[in-house]
Every structure is written in structure tokens, then in C-alpha cells.
Predicted model as a PDB file, atoms N, CA, C, CB and O in Angstrom, pLDDT in the B-factor column:
MODEL        1                                                                  
ATOM      1  N   MET A   1      98.798 130.379 117.067  1.00 50.00           N  
ATOM      2  CA  MET A   1      99.471 129.771 116.126  1.00 50.00           C  
ATOM      3  C   MET A   1      99.097 131.026 115.460  1.00 50.00           C  
ATOM      4  CB  MET A   1      99.130 128.281 115.592  1.00 50.00           C  
ATOM      5  O   MET A   1      98.123 131.779 115.453  1.00 50.00           O  
ATOM      6  N   ALA A   2     100.501 130.944 114.783  1.00 52.00           N  
ATOM      7  CA  ALA A   2     100.709 132.914 114.080  1.00 52.00           C  
ATOM      8  C   ALA A   2      99.897 132.898 113.169  1.00 52.00           C  
ATOM      9  CB  ALA A   2     102.319 133.598 113.243  1.00 52.00           C  
ATOM     10  O   ALA A   2      99.362 131.905 112.677  1.00 52.00           O  
ATOM     11  N   ALA A   3      99.694 134.477 112.766  1.00 55.00           N  
ATOM     12  CA  ALA A   3      99.003 134.526 111.180  1.00 55.00           C  
ATOM     13  C   ALA A   3     100.000 134.718 110.054  1.00 55.00           C  
ATOM     14  CB  ALA A   3      97.928 135.824 110.993  1.00 55.00           C  
ATOM     15  O   ALA A   3     101.053 135.197 110.473  1.00 55.00           O  
ATOM     16  N   ALA A   4      99.986 134.525 108.962  1.00 57.00           N  
ATOM     17  CA  ALA A   4     100.547 134.476 107.894  1.00 57.00           C  
ATOM     18  C   ALA A   4     101.408 135.539 107.631  1.00 57.00           C  
ATOM     19  CB  ALA A   4      99.731 134.323 107.057  1.00 57.00           C  
ATOM     20  O   ALA A   4     100.964 136.630 107.989  1.00 57.00           O  
ATOM     21  N   THR A   5     102.189 135.542 107.263  1.00 64.00           N  
ATOM     22  CA  THR A   5     102.371 137.390 107.179  1.00 64.00           C  
ATOM     23  C   THR A   5     102.816 137.434 105.784  1.00 64.00           C  
ATOM     24  CB  THR A   5     103.733 138.289 108.361  1.00 64.00           C  
ATOM     25  O   THR A   5     103.460 136.435 105.465  1.00 64.00           O  
ATOM     26  N   GLU A   6     102.680 138.181 104.998  1.00 63.00           N  
ATOM     27  CA  GLU A   6     103.202 138.881 103.868  1.00 63.00           C  
ATOM     28  C   GLU A   6     103.772 137.806 102.849  1.00 63.00           C  
ATOM     29  CB  GLU A   6     104.314 139.926 104.337  1.00 63.00           C  
ATOM     30  O   GLU A   6     103.549 137.176 101.815  1.00 63.00           O  
ATOM     31  N   GLY A   7     104.913 138.114 104.163  1.00 64.00           N  
ATOM     32  CA  GLY A   7     106.417 137.337 102.742  1.00 64.00           C  
ATOM     33  C   GLY A   7     105.811 135.556 102.375  1.00 64.00           C  
ATOM     34  O   GLY A   7     106.173 134.918 101.386  1.00 64.00           O  
ATOM     35  N   ASP A   8     104.842 135.042 103.447  1.00 70.00           N  
ATOM     36  CA  ASP A   8     104.413 134.117 103.146  1.00 70.00           C  
ATOM     37  C   ASP A   8     103.185 133.344 101.841  1.00 70.00           C  
ATOM     38  CB  ASP A   8     104.265 134.119 104.149  1.00 70.00           C  
ATOM     39  O   ASP A   8     102.941 132.432 101.052  1.00 70.00           O  
ATOM     40  N   SER A   9     102.843 134.397 102.363  1.00 73.00           N  
ATOM     41  CA  SER A   9     101.269 134.550 100.907  1.00 73.00           C  
ATOM     42  C   SER A   9     101.902 134.776  99.715  1.00 73.00           C  
ATOM     43  CB  SER A   9      99.948 136.146 100.988  1.00 73.00           C  
ATOM     44  O   SER A   9     101.441 134.217  98.720  1.00 73.00           O  
ATOM     45  N   ARG A  10     103.424 135.890  99.546  1.00 76.00           N  
ATOM     46  CA  ARG A  10     103.981 135.653  98.330  1.00 76.00           C  
ATOM     47  C   ARG A  10     104.580 134.542  97.483  1.00 76.00           C  
ATOM     48  CB  ARG A  10     104.644 136.269  98.375  1.00 76.00           C  
ATOM     49  O   ARG A  10     104.652 134.412  96.261  1.00 76.00           O  
ATOM     50  N   ARG A  11     105.110 133.553  98.793  1.00 76.00           N  
ATOM     51  CA  ARG A  11     105.537 132.216  98.785  1.00 76.00           C  
ATOM     52  C   ARG A  11     104.575 131.412  97.987  1.00 76.00           C  
ATOM     53  CB  ARG A  11     105.681 131.689 100.161  1.00 76.00           C  
ATOM     54  O   ARG A  11     104.707 130.717  96.979  1.00 76.00           O  
ATOM     55  N   THR A  12     103.763 131.659  98.598  1.00 84.00           N  
ATOM     56  CA  THR A  12     102.265 130.667  98.391  1.00 84.00           C  
ATOM     57  C   THR A  12     101.854 130.476  96.950  1.00 84.00           C  
ATOM     58  CB  THR A  12     100.827 131.416  99.124  1.00 84.00           C  
ATOM     59  O   THR A  12     101.634 129.519  96.206  1.00 84.00           O  
ATOM     60  N   GLU A  13     101.842 132.156  96.852  1.00 85.00           N  
ATOM     61  CA  GLU A  13     101.324 132.055  95.713  1.00 85.00           C  
ATOM     62  C   GLU A  13     101.959 132.278  94.968  1.00 85.00           C  
ATOM     63  CB  GLU A  13     100.494 132.523  95.498  1.00 85.00           C  
ATOM     64  O   GLU A  13     101.401 132.836  94.023  1.00 85.00           O  
ATOM     65  N   ARG A  14     103.170 132.095  94.842  1.00 86.00           N  
ATOM     66  CA  ARG A  14     104.578 131.515  93.798  1.00 86.00           C  
ATOM     67  C   ARG A  14     104.458 130.073  93.583  1.00 86.00           C  
ATOM     68  CB  ARG A  14     106.247 131.715  94.546  1.00 86.00           C  
ATOM     69  O   ARG A  14     104.484 129.631  92.434  1.00 86.00           O  
ATOM     70  N   ASP A  15     104.301 129.139  94.815  1.00 85.00           N  
ATOM     71  CA  ASP A  15     104.469 128.376  94.197  1.00 85.00           C  
ATOM     72  C   ASP A  15     103.324 127.814  94.175  1.00 85.00           C  
ATOM     73  CB  ASP A  15     105.375 127.831  94.421  1.00 85.00           C  
ATOM     74  O   ASP A  15     103.217 126.634  94.509  1.00 85.00           O  
ATOM     75  N   VAL A  16     102.185 128.602  93.751  1.00 85.00           N  
ATOM     76  CA  VAL A  16     101.091 128.104  93.396  1.00 85.00           C  
ATOM     77  C   VAL A  16     101.090 128.039  91.857  1.00 85.00           C  
ATOM     78  CB  VAL A  16     100.036 128.837  93.986  1.00 85.00           C  
ATOM     79  O   VAL A  16     100.948 127.115  91.056  1.00 85.00           O  
ATOM     80  N   HIS A  17     101.288 129.276  91.749  1.00 87.00           N  
ATOM     81  CA  HIS A  17     102.394 129.123  89.748  1.00 87.00           C  
ATOM     82  C   HIS A  17     103.075 128.837  89.171  1.00 87.00           C  
ATOM     83  CB  HIS A  17     102.936 129.613  89.047  1.00 87.00           C  
ATOM     84  O   HIS A  17     102.897 129.107  87.983  1.00 87.00           O  
ATOM     85  N   ARG A  18     104.489 128.006  89.593  1.00 87.00           N  
ATOM     86  CA  ARG A  18     104.797 127.650  89.480  1.00 87.00           C  
ATOM     87  C   ARG A  18     104.563 125.057  89.176  1.00 87.00           C  
ATOM     88  CB  ARG A  18     105.205 128.781  90.095  1.00 87.00           C  
ATOM     89  O   ARG A  18     105.163 124.178  88.557  1.00 87.00           O  
ATOM     90  N   ALA A  19     103.254 125.163  90.190  1.00 86.00           N  
ATOM     91  CA  ALA A  19     102.592 123.835  90.118  1.00 86.00           C  
ATOM     92  C   ALA A  19     101.788 124.125  88.538  1.00 86.00           C  
ATOM     93  CB  ALA A  19     101.417 123.499  91.665  1.00 86.00           C  
ATOM     94  O   ALA A  19     101.628 123.339  87.604  1.00 86.00           O  
ATOM     95  N   GLY A  20     101.469 125.235  88.644  1.00 88.00           N  
ATOM     96  CA  GLY A  20     100.308 125.738  88.028  1.00 88.00           C  
ATOM     97  C   GLY A  20     100.965 125.437  85.631  1.00 88.00           C  
ATOM     98  O   GLY A  20     100.441 124.992  84.610  1.00 88.00           O  
ATOM     99  N   ARG A  21     102.417 126.114  86.078  1.00 91.00           N  
ATOM    100  CA  ARG A  21     103.278 125.865  84.997  1.00 91.00           C  
ATOM    101  C   ARG A  21     103.647 125.068  84.417  1.00 91.00           C  
ATOM    102  CB  ARG A  21     103.985 126.097  85.042  1.00 91.00           C  
ATOM    103  O   ARG A  21     103.749 124.957  83.195  1.00 91.00           O  
ATOM    104  N   HIS A  22     104.132 123.790  85.951  1.00 89.00           N  
ATOM    105  CA  HIS A  22     104.444 122.465  85.256  1.00 89.00           C  
ATOM    106  C   HIS A  22     103.018 121.949  85.052  1.00 89.00           C  
ATOM    107  CB  HIS A  22     105.444 121.376  86.168  1.00 89.00           C  
ATOM    108  O   HIS A  22     103.145 120.728  84.970  1.00 89.00           O  
ATOM    109  N   ARG A  23     101.778 122.252  84.934  1.00 88.00           N  
ATOM    110  CA  ARG A  23     100.634 121.313  85.132  1.00 88.00           C  
ATOM    111  C   ARG A  23     100.190 121.745  83.409  1.00 88.00           C  
ATOM    112  CB  ARG A  23      99.331 121.745  86.709  1.00 88.00           C  
ATOM    113  O   ARG A  23      99.450 121.031  82.732  1.00 88.00           O  
ATOM    114  N   VAL A  24     100.762 122.941  82.947  1.00 92.00           N  
ATOM    115  CA  VAL A  24     100.366 123.624  82.008  1.00 92.00           C  
ATOM    116  C   VAL A  24     101.304 123.250  80.603  1.00 92.00           C  
ATOM    117  CB  VAL A  24     100.398 125.051  82.520  1.00 92.00           C  
ATOM    118  O   VAL A  24     100.953 123.383  79.431  1.00 92.00           O  
ATOM    119  N   ARG A  25     102.581 122.752  81.119  1.00 94.00           N  
ATOM    120  CA  ARG A  25     103.615 122.113  79.980  1.00 94.00           C  
ATOM    121  C   ARG A  25     103.795 120.772  80.531  1.00 94.00           C  
ATOM    122  CB  ARG A  25     105.200 122.927  79.775  1.00 94.00           C  
ATOM    123  O   ARG A  25     104.812 120.205  80.131  1.00 94.00           O  
ATOM    124  N   ALA A  26     103.000 120.073  81.416  1.00 90.00           N  
ATOM    125  CA  ALA A  26     102.405 118.538  80.796  1.00 90.00           C  
ATOM    126  C   ALA A  26     101.480 118.734  79.755  1.00 90.00           C  
ATOM    127  CB  ALA A  26     101.565 117.586  81.902  1.00 90.00           C  
ATOM    128  O   ALA A  26     101.952 118.508  78.641  1.00 90.00           O  
ATOM    129  N   GLY A  27     100.243 119.106  79.787  1.00 91.00           N  
ATOM    130  CA  GLY A  27      99.383 119.320  79.141  1.00 91.00           C  
ATOM    131  C   GLY A  27     100.033 119.225  77.481  1.00 91.00           C  
ATOM    132  O   GLY A  27     100.185 118.495  76.501  1.00 91.00           O  
ATOM    133  N   LEU A  28     100.272 120.617  78.069  1.00 95.00           N  
ATOM    134  CA  LEU A  28     101.081 120.612  76.506  1.00 95.00           C  
ATOM    135  C   LEU A  28     102.394 119.590  75.985  1.00 95.00           C  
ATOM    136  CB  LEU A  28     101.762 122.113  76.378  1.00 95.00           C  
ATOM    137  O   LEU A  28     102.890 119.961  74.922  1.00 95.00           O  
ATOM    138  N   LEU A  29     102.815 118.746  76.408  1.00 93.00           N  
ATOM    139  CA  LEU A  29     103.315 117.872  76.014  1.00 93.00           C  
ATOM    140  C   LEU A  29     102.460 116.742  75.447  1.00 93.00           C  
ATOM    141  CB  LEU A  29     104.031 117.624  76.861  1.00 93.00           C  
ATOM    142  O   LEU A  29     102.767 116.096  74.445  1.00 93.00           O  
ATOM    143  N   LEU A  30     101.341 116.560  76.191  1.00 87.00           N  
ATOM    144  CA  LEU A  30     101.085 114.726  75.897  1.00 87.00           C  
ATOM    145  C   LEU A  30      99.735 115.584  74.726  1.00 87.00           C  
ATOM    146  CB  LEU A  30     100.270 113.164  77.934  1.00 87.00           C  
ATOM    147  O   LEU A  30      98.801 115.141  74.058  1.00 87.00           O  
ATOM    148  N   ALA A  31     100.121 116.533  74.898  1.00 94.00           N  
ATOM    149  CA  ALA A  31      98.413 117.070  73.367  1.00 94.00           C  
ATOM    150  C   ALA A  31      99.326 116.855  72.025  1.00 94.00           C  
ATOM    151  CB  ALA A  31      97.560 119.642  73.296  1.00 94.00           C  
ATOM    152  O   ALA A  31      98.831 116.527  70.946  1.00 94.00           O  
ATOM    153  N   GLY A  32     101.215 117.164  72.305  1.00 96.00           N  
ATOM    154  CA  GLY A  32     101.937 117.220  71.095  1.00 96.00           C  
ATOM    155  C   GLY A  32     101.998 115.640  71.179  1.00 96.00           C  
ATOM    156  O   GLY A  32     102.595 115.053  70.277  1.00 96.00           O  
ATOM    157  N   TYR A  33     101.639 115.192  71.812  1.00 90.00           N  
ATOM    158  CA  TYR A  33     102.225 113.613  71.291  1.00 90.00           C  
ATOM    159  C   TYR A  33     101.304 112.808  70.681  1.00 90.00           C  
ATOM    160  CB  TYR A  33     102.739 112.664  72.448  1.00 90.00           C  
ATOM    161  O   TYR A  33     101.494 111.916  69.854  1.00 90.00           O  
ATOM    162  N   GLY A  34      99.974 113.330  71.317  1.00 91.00           N  
ATOM    163  CA  GLY A  34      98.352 112.806  70.999  1.00 91.00           C  
ATOM    164  C   GLY A  34      98.131 113.503  69.832  1.00 91.00           C  
ATOM    165  O   GLY A  34      96.935 113.358  69.581  1.00 91.00           O  
ATOM    166  N   THR A  35      99.022 114.666  68.389  1.00 96.00           N  
ATOM    167  CA  THR A  35      98.797 115.116  68.460  1.00 96.00           C  
ATOM    168  C   THR A  35      99.976 114.154  66.959  1.00 96.00           C  
ATOM    169  CB  THR A  35      98.385 116.040  69.495  1.00 96.00           C  
ATOM    170  O   THR A  35      99.512 113.607  65.959  1.00 96.00           O  
ATOM    171  N   TRP A  36     101.224 114.242  67.271  1.00 95.00           N  
ATOM    172  CA  TRP A  36     101.889 113.235  66.510  1.00 95.00           C  
ATOM    173  C   TRP A  36     101.321 111.979  66.260  1.00 95.00           C  
ATOM    174  CB  TRP A  36     102.984 112.993  67.031  1.00 95.00           C  
ATOM    175  O   TRP A  36     100.885 111.790  65.125  1.00 95.00           O  
ATOM    176  N   ARG A  37     101.219 110.887  67.269  1.00 88.00           N  
ATOM    177  CA  ARG A  37      99.942 109.592  67.426  1.00 88.00           C  
ATOM    178  C   ARG A  37      99.127 110.151  66.107  1.00 88.00           C  
ATOM    179  CB  ARG A  37      98.714 109.609  69.259  1.00 88.00           C  
ATOM    180  O   ARG A  37      99.514 109.854  64.977  1.00 88.00           O  
ATOM    181  N   TYR A  38      98.048 110.926  66.316  1.00 92.00           N  
ATOM    182  CA  TYR A  38      97.143 110.562  65.119  1.00 92.00           C  
ATOM    183  C   TYR A  38      97.776 110.887  63.505  1.00 92.00           C  
ATOM    184  CB  TYR A  38      95.718 111.472  65.350  1.00 92.00           C  
ATOM    185  O   TYR A  38      97.220 110.860  62.407  1.00 92.00           O  
ATOM    186  N   ARG A  39      98.612 111.072  63.747  1.00 95.00           N  
ATOM    187  CA  ARG A  39      99.275 111.647  62.319  1.00 95.00           C  
ATOM    188  C   ARG A  39      99.576 110.022  61.866  1.00 95.00           C  
ATOM    189  CB  ARG A  39     100.993 112.928  62.480  1.00 95.00           C  
ATOM    190  O   ARG A  39      99.105 109.061  61.258  1.00 95.00           O  
ATOM    191  N   ASP A  40     100.670 110.473  62.610  1.00 91.00           N  
ATOM    192  CA  ASP A  40     101.216 108.549  62.356  1.00 91.00           C  
ATOM    193  C   ASP A  40      99.990 107.784  62.271  1.00 91.00           C  
ATOM    194  CB  ASP A  40     102.207 107.660  63.875  1.00 91.00           C  
ATOM    195  O   ASP A  40      99.798 107.068  61.289  1.00 91.00           O  
ATOM    196  N   VAL A  41      99.156 107.867  63.191  1.00 90.00           N  
ATOM    197  CA  VAL A  41      98.432 106.469  63.067  1.00 90.00           C  
ATOM    198  C   VAL A  41      97.234 106.305  61.390  1.00 90.00           C  
ATOM    199  CB  VAL A  41      97.314 106.384  64.809  1.00 90.00           C  
ATOM    200  O   VAL A  41      96.718 105.288  60.926  1.00 90.00           O  
ATOM    201  N   ASP A  42      97.165 107.698  60.912  1.00 93.00           N  
ATOM    202  CA  ASP A  42      96.792 108.556  60.023  1.00 93.00           C  
ATOM    203  C   ASP A  42      97.326 107.372  58.864  1.00 93.00           C  
ATOM    204  CB  ASP A  42      97.484 110.212  60.154  1.00 93.00           C  
ATOM    205  O   ASP A  42      96.973 106.344  58.285  1.00 93.00           O  
ATOM    206  N   ARG A  43      98.339 108.251  58.989  1.00 94.00           N  
ATOM    207  CA  ARG A  43      99.790 107.713  58.166  1.00 94.00           C  
ATOM    208  C   ARG A  43      99.679 106.031  57.177  1.00 94.00           C  
ATOM    209  CB  ARG A  43     101.171 107.429  59.690  1.00 94.00           C  
ATOM    210  O   ARG A  43      99.559 105.642  56.015  1.00 94.00           O  
ATOM    211  N   GLN A  44      99.841 105.385  58.821  1.00 92.00           N  
ATOM    212  CA  GLN A  44      99.808 103.820  58.544  1.00 92.00           C  
ATOM    213  C   GLN A  44      98.812 103.591  58.338  1.00 92.00           C  
ATOM    214  CB  GLN A  44     100.176 102.898  59.402  1.00 92.00           C  
ATOM    215  O   GLN A  44      98.615 103.124  57.216  1.00 92.00           O  
ATOM    216  N   LEU A  45      97.774 103.741  59.124  1.00 93.00           N  
ATOM    217  CA  LEU A  45      96.052 103.567  58.328  1.00 93.00           C  
ATOM    218  C   LEU A  45      96.163 103.358  56.729  1.00 93.00           C  
ATOM    219  CB  LEU A  45      94.947 105.238  58.519  1.00 93.00           C  
ATOM    220  O   LEU A  45      95.812 102.325  56.159  1.00 93.00           O  
ATOM    221  N   ASP A  46      96.569 104.209  56.252  1.00 95.00           N  
ATOM    222  CA  ASP A  46      96.586 104.833  54.594  1.00 95.00           C  
ATOM    223  C   ASP A  46      97.822 103.609  53.934  1.00 95.00           C  
ATOM    224  CB  ASP A  46      97.352 107.038  54.471  1.00 95.00           C  
ATOM    225  O   ASP A  46      97.657 102.750  53.068  1.00 95.00           O  
ATOM    226  N   ALA A  47      99.108 103.968  54.774  1.00 95.00           N  
ATOM    227  CA  ALA A  47      99.771 102.783  53.646  1.00 95.00           C  
ATOM    228  C   ALA A  47      98.860 101.169  54.453  1.00 95.00           C  
ATOM    229  CB  ALA A  47     102.258 102.696  53.823  1.00 95.00           C  
ATOM    230  O   ALA A  47      99.645 100.249  54.684  1.00 95.00           O  
ATOM    231  N   GLY A  48      98.263 101.061  54.602  1.00 93.00           N  
ATOM    232  CA  GLY A  48      97.388  99.605  55.235  1.00 93.00           C  
ATOM    233  C   GLY A  48      98.407  99.553  56.269  1.00 93.00           C  
ATOM    234  O   GLY A  48      97.675  99.457  57.254  1.00 93.00           O  
ATOM    235  N   LEU A  49      99.606  99.551  56.728  1.00 92.00           N  
ATOM    236  CA  LEU A  49     100.602  99.302  57.987  1.00 92.00           C  
ATOM    237  C   LEU A  49     100.692  99.254  59.035  1.00 92.00           C  
ATOM    238  CB  LEU A  49     101.237  99.729  58.151  1.00 92.00           C  
ATOM    239  O   LEU A  49     101.635  98.745  59.642  1.00 92.00           O  
ATOM    240  N   PHE A  50      99.448  99.924  59.648  1.00 86.00           N  
ATOM    241  CA  PHE A  50      98.817 100.325  60.738  1.00 86.00           C  
ATOM    242  C   PHE A  50      99.549  99.010  62.163  1.00 86.00           C  
ATOM    243  CB  PHE A  50      96.896 100.274  60.274  1.00 86.00           C  
ATOM    244  O   PHE A  50      99.298  97.808  62.250  1.00 86.00           O  
ATOM    245  N   THR A  51     100.481  99.890  63.087  1.00 80.00           N  
ATOM    246  CA  THR A  51     100.556  98.518  64.406  1.00 80.00           C  
ATOM    247  C   THR A  51     100.561  99.862  65.906  1.00 80.00           C  
ATOM    248  CB  THR A  51     102.828  97.073  64.280  1.00 80.00           C  
ATOM    249  O   THR A  51     100.976 100.839  66.529  1.00 80.00           O  
ATOM    250  N   ALA A  52     100.219  99.421  65.802  1.00 79.00           N  
ATOM    251  CA  ALA A  52      99.311  99.349  67.603  1.00 79.00           C  
ATOM    252  C   ALA A  52     100.274 100.056  68.930  1.00 79.00           C  
ATOM    253  CB  ALA A  52      99.072  97.214  68.241  1.00 79.00           C  
ATOM    254  O   ALA A  52     101.427 100.150  69.352  1.00 79.00           O  
ATOM    255  N   ALA A  53      99.841 100.177  69.016  1.00 74.00           N  
ATOM    256  CA  ALA A  53     100.820 101.033  70.475  1.00 74.00           C  
ATOM    257  C   ALA A  53     100.745 100.789  71.948  1.00 74.00           C  
ATOM    258  CB  ALA A  53     100.474 102.556  70.609  1.00 74.00           C  
ATOM    259  O   ALA A  53      99.927 100.908  72.861  1.00 74.00           O  
ATOM    260  N   GLY A  54     102.327 100.280  71.707  1.00 83.00           N  
ATOM    261  CA  GLY A  54     101.847  98.993  72.927  1.00 83.00           C  
ATOM    262  C   GLY A  54     102.241  99.693  74.242  1.00 83.00           C  
ATOM    263  O   GLY A  54     101.223 100.210  74.703  1.00 83.00           O  
ATOM    264  N   PHE A  55     103.278  99.911  75.009  1.00 89.00           N  
ATOM    265  CA  PHE A  55     104.777 100.721  76.254  1.00 89.00           C  
ATOM    266  C   PHE A  55     104.058 101.862  75.427  1.00 89.00           C  
ATOM    267  CB  PHE A  55     107.234 100.363  76.071  1.00 89.00           C  
ATOM    268  O   PHE A  55     102.929 101.532  75.065  1.00 89.00           O  
ATOM    269  N   THR A  56     104.365 102.842  75.134  1.00 84.00           N  
ATOM    270  CA  THR A  56     104.047 104.528  75.181  1.00 84.00           C  
ATOM    271  C   THR A  56     102.261 104.730  75.009  1.00 84.00           C  
ATOM    272  CB  THR A  56     105.007 105.456  73.585  1.00 84.00           C  
ATOM    273  O   THR A  56     101.720 105.833  75.079  1.00 84.00           O  
ATOM    274  N   ALA A  57     101.643 103.646  74.814  1.00 84.00           N  
ATOM    275  CA  ALA A  57      99.852 103.867  75.172  1.00 84.00           C  
ATOM    276  C   ALA A  57      99.891 103.612  76.912  1.00 84.00           C  
ATOM    277  CB  ALA A  57      98.536 102.305  74.173  1.00 84.00           C  
ATOM    278  O   ALA A  57      98.897 103.895  77.581  1.00 84.00           O  
ATOM    279  N   ILE A  58     100.670 103.263  77.310  1.00 89.00           N  
ATOM    280  CA  ILE A  58     100.125 102.973  78.591  1.00 89.00           C  
ATOM    281  C   ILE A  58     100.670 103.737  79.393  1.00 89.00           C  
ATOM    282  CB  ILE A  58     100.226 101.734  79.036  1.00 89.00           C  
ATOM    283  O   ILE A  58     100.237 103.940  80.527  1.00 89.00           O  
ATOM    284  N   VAL A  59     102.076 104.457  78.729  1.00 91.00           N  
ATOM    285  CA  VAL A  59     102.303 105.200  79.683  1.00 91.00           C  
ATOM    286  C   VAL A  59     102.307 106.357  79.786  1.00 91.00           C  
ATOM    287  CB  VAL A  59     103.029 105.007  80.018  1.00 91.00           C  
ATOM    288  O   VAL A  59     102.845 107.057  80.644  1.00 91.00           O  
ATOM    289  N   THR A  60     101.576 106.690  78.729  1.00 86.00           N  
ATOM    290  CA  THR A  60     100.586 108.067  78.123  1.00 86.00           C  
ATOM    291  C   THR A  60      98.792 108.101  78.730  1.00 86.00           C  
ATOM    292  CB  THR A  60     100.493 107.846  76.031  1.00 86.00           C  
ATOM    293  O   THR A  60      97.994 109.033  78.628  1.00 86.00           O  
ATOM    294  N   ALA A  61      98.616 106.951  79.257  1.00 91.00           N  
ATOM    295  CA  ALA A  61      97.376 106.732  79.981  1.00 91.00           C  
ATOM    296  C   ALA A  61      97.826 106.503  81.600  1.00 91.00           C  
ATOM    297  CB  ALA A  61      96.539 105.371  79.294  1.00 91.00           C  
ATOM    298  O   ALA A  61      96.968 106.449  82.481  1.00 91.00           O  
ATOM    299  N   GLY A  62      98.814 106.417  81.795  1.00 93.00           N  
ATOM    300  CA  GLY A  62      99.243 106.580  83.150  1.00 93.00           C  
ATOM    301  C   GLY A  62      99.802 108.023  83.933  1.00 93.00           C  
ATOM    302  O   GLY A  62      99.656 108.367  85.106  1.00 93.00           O  
ATOM    303  N   ALA A  63     100.457 108.674  82.862  1.00 91.00           N  
ATOM    304  CA  ALA A  63     100.798 110.238  83.247  1.00 91.00           C  
ATOM    305  C   ALA A  63      99.458 111.006  83.044  1.00 91.00           C  
ATOM    306  CB  ALA A  63     102.074 110.971  82.201  1.00 91.00           C  
ATOM    307  O   ALA A  63      99.173 111.764  83.971  1.00 91.00           O  
ATOM    308  N   VAL A  64      98.470 110.943  81.866  1.00 90.00           N  
ATOM    309  CA  VAL A  64      97.303 111.305  82.416  1.00 90.00           C  
ATOM    310  C   VAL A  64      96.686 110.863  83.445  1.00 90.00           C  
ATOM    311  CB  VAL A  64      96.616 111.247  81.741  1.00 90.00           C  
ATOM    312  O   VAL A  64      96.364 111.927  83.974  1.00 90.00           O  
ATOM    313  N   THR A  65      96.363 110.201  83.987  1.00 94.00           N  
ATOM    314  CA  THR A  65      95.302 109.233  85.079  1.00 94.00           C  
ATOM    315  C   THR A  65      96.697 110.155  86.270  1.00 94.00           C  
ATOM    316  CB  THR A  65      95.202 106.561  84.839  1.00 94.00           C  
ATOM    317  O   THR A  65      96.292 111.204  86.771  1.00 94.00           O  
ATOM    318  N   PHE A  66      98.016 109.775  86.591  1.00 94.00           N  
ATOM    319  CA  PHE A  66      98.476 110.747  87.638  1.00 94.00           C  
ATOM    320  C   PHE A  66      98.493 111.901  88.261  1.00 94.00           C  
ATOM    321  CB  PHE A  66      99.079 110.831  87.596  1.00 94.00           C  
ATOM    322  O   PHE A  66      98.708 112.363  89.382  1.00 94.00           O  
ATOM    323  N   LEU A  67      97.943 112.517  86.259  1.00 89.00           N  
ATOM    324  CA  LEU A  67      98.156 114.245  86.511  1.00 89.00           C  
ATOM    325  C   LEU A  67      96.162 114.206  87.165  1.00 89.00           C  
ATOM    326  CB  LEU A  67      98.690 115.621  84.299  1.00 89.00           C  
ATOM    327  O   LEU A  67      95.917 114.668  88.279  1.00 89.00           O  
ATOM    328  N   ALA A  68      95.279 113.752  86.489  1.00 91.00           N  
ATOM    329  CA  ALA A  68      93.906 113.893  86.459  1.00 91.00           C  
ATOM    330  C   ALA A  68      94.317 113.333  88.160  1.00 91.00           C  
ATOM    331  CB  ALA A  68      92.774 112.924  85.107  1.00 91.00           C  
ATOM    332  O   ALA A  68      93.928 114.334  88.762  1.00 91.00           O  
ATOM    333  N   LEU A  69      94.656 112.722  88.871  1.00 93.00           N  
ATOM    334  CA  LEU A  69      94.474 112.519  90.344  1.00 93.00           C  
ATOM    335  C   LEU A  69      95.523 113.503  90.996  1.00 93.00           C  
ATOM    336  CB  LEU A  69      94.725 110.903  90.808  1.00 93.00           C  
ATOM    337  O   LEU A  69      95.369 113.814  92.177  1.00 93.00           O  
ATOM    338  N   ILE A  70      96.129 113.789  90.581  1.00 91.00           N  
ATOM    339  CA  ILE A  70      96.229 115.606  91.242  1.00 91.00           C  
ATOM    340  C   ILE A  70      95.682 116.646  91.330  1.00 91.00           C  
ATOM    341  CB  ILE A  70      96.889 116.291  90.930  1.00 91.00           C  
ATOM    342  O   ILE A  70      95.490 117.256  92.382  1.00 91.00           O  
ATOM    343  N   ALA A  71      95.300 117.046  90.036  1.00 88.00           N  
ATOM    344  CA  ALA A  71      94.900 118.040  90.653  1.00 88.00           C  
ATOM    345  C   ALA A  71      93.325 117.529  90.556  1.00 88.00           C  
ATOM    346  CB  ALA A  71      95.398 119.469  90.025  1.00 88.00           C  
ATOM    347  O   ALA A  71      92.542 118.408  90.196  1.00 88.00           O  
ATOM    348  N   LEU A  72      92.744 116.192  90.837  1.00 89.00           N  
ATOM    349  CA  LEU A  72      91.840 116.363  92.139  1.00 89.00           C  
ATOM    350  C   LEU A  72      91.992 116.315  93.947  1.00 89.00           C  
ATOM    351  CB  LEU A  72      91.028 115.420  91.891  1.00 89.00           C  
ATOM    352  O   LEU A  72      91.340 116.399  94.989  1.00 89.00           O  
ATOM    353  N   LEU A  73      93.554 116.087  93.321  1.00 89.00           N  
ATOM    354  CA  LEU A  73      93.621 116.479  95.132  1.00 89.00           C  
ATOM    355  C   LEU A  73      93.976 117.686  95.194  1.00 89.00           C  
ATOM    356  CB  LEU A  73      94.729 115.677  96.161  1.00 89.00           C  
ATOM    357  O   LEU A  73      94.540 117.876  96.272  1.00 89.00           O  
ATOM    358  N   VAL A  74      93.916 118.826  94.423  1.00 85.00           N  
ATOM    359  CA  VAL A  74      94.080 119.348  94.617  1.00 85.00           C  
ATOM    360  C   VAL A  74      93.381 120.468  94.812  1.00 85.00           C  
ATOM    361  CB  VAL A  74      94.619 119.137  94.302  1.00 85.00           C  
ATOM    362  O   VAL A  74      93.524 121.338  95.672  1.00 85.00           O  
ATOM    363  N   LEU A  75      92.546 120.364  93.865  1.00 80.00           N  
ATOM    364  CA  LEU A  75      91.307 120.817  93.212  1.00 80.00           C  
ATOM    365  C   LEU A  75      89.745 120.184  95.027  1.00 80.00           C  
ATOM    366  CB  LEU A  75      91.210 119.512  90.990  1.00 80.00           C  
ATOM    367  O   LEU A  75      88.567 120.534  94.965  1.00 80.00           O  
ATOM    368  N   VAL A  76      90.211 119.476  96.035  1.00 74.00           N  
ATOM    369  CA  VAL A  76      89.448 119.151  96.588  1.00 74.00           C  
ATOM    370  C   VAL A  76      90.242 119.555  97.998  1.00 74.00           C  
ATOM    371  CB  VAL A  76      88.983 117.865  96.169  1.00 74.00           C  
ATOM    372  O   VAL A  76      89.707 119.351  99.088  1.00 74.00           O  
TER     373      VAL A  76                                                      
ENDMDL                                                                          
END                                                                             
């Protein structure tokens, strides 16, 4: 089995950083959506016009679950 070269370790480090950046961006997008939804629901409740989220809530929960599973696989 050949030893890893310096170039290989740089490539691996770059890949890890790229994956980390994607996860941070995904987290920021989800946090932004959550903030927007919170404020939207607050306005609807104040106006007495609240409508429950259907499809978007399922998609958001699915995205969070998917990211959590990926993080679990990476950490284990």
C-alpha cells in the first residue's frame, strides 16, 4: 500500500473544506428560512389569518434530517 503524498493530503484537506463550506451555507439557508417563517407566522397570528405550512414544512424537515444523517456519517 502506497503512502499518501503531500499532494494527496492537500487535495483531501481542500475537499474537507469544500464540504464544510457547503454545510455552513445549507445551515445559513435553513436558518434564514426559519427566521422568515417565524416572522410570517407571527404576522399571520396577529392578523388572525394563520395558515399551517404543509409542503414547505415537510421539505424543510427532510432537508434537516438529510443534513443530520450526512453529519452523522461524517463524524462516525
